[in-house]
N, C-alpha and C positions, 0 to 999 in steps of 0.2 A: 503494500500499499504506499503510494508515494504522496497521496493527497490527505495529509493528516490535519490540514488547516480547518476543516469543518468539524473536527472532533476536539482537538487540543485548543483550549481557550485561555486567555490571560486577562484577568480583571484585577485592576489595582487594589481593590478592597477585599479581595478574596485570597486567603492563604498567602498574604503578603505579596501578591502579584506573581506567585509561582504559576507555571503552566499547569492547568487542570484538565480533567476530562469532561467534556460537554457541560461546562459550567458547574459541575459538582465540586465537592471539596476534596476529591481524590486527585492527588497530584501525580504528574509524570514521575517525579522522584519516588513516590510511594510505590507505584507499580514496578519501577526499575528495581527498587530495593527488595521487594518481594521475590522477583525473579532471580535476582543476584543471591538471595538467601536460599534459593533452591525450590521455591514454590513452583508448581506447574501452572499452566494457564488455567487448567480446569480447577485447580485448588483456589486460585484467585477469584475465578468466576463464582465458585461456590461460597466464598466468604463475602463477595460483593456482588449480590444478584443484579444490581442495577448496571453493572459493567457488561460489555459484550466482548466477544473475541475481536471484533473490529476495533474497539477501543484499545485493546492491548496492542494490536498491530500498529495502531496510530502512535501509541507511546513509542514503540520501537522505531518507527519511521522518523518521529520527531527527534529522538536521541541520535539516530544515525545522521540526519540532517545537521543537527547541532555539532556533531563531531566532525562532519565533513567541512563545515564552515569555520572551524576553530583555527585561529591563527597561532602558530608556534613560532616564537622568536628565539633563535639560538643565543645562548649566553656567550659573551666573550670569554676566551680562555685566558687565564692569568698567566703572565710570563714568568 
């Protein structure tokens, strides 16, 4: 899924402006943390019935896009 823009929302007054899923209070970070901790997609969906598999795919697409656009500046090597 490359078009996560209809699912991932950012609202300044909600969760301190963190990217959330469909205006809910579940953040991209929350879902990524659950996946990183070893939860399966089906376990996340069981714990959060308002989420869909498309929501989780949007989280992954958002994270991939954020990583792709990250600027890495090499540090100077001390002599």
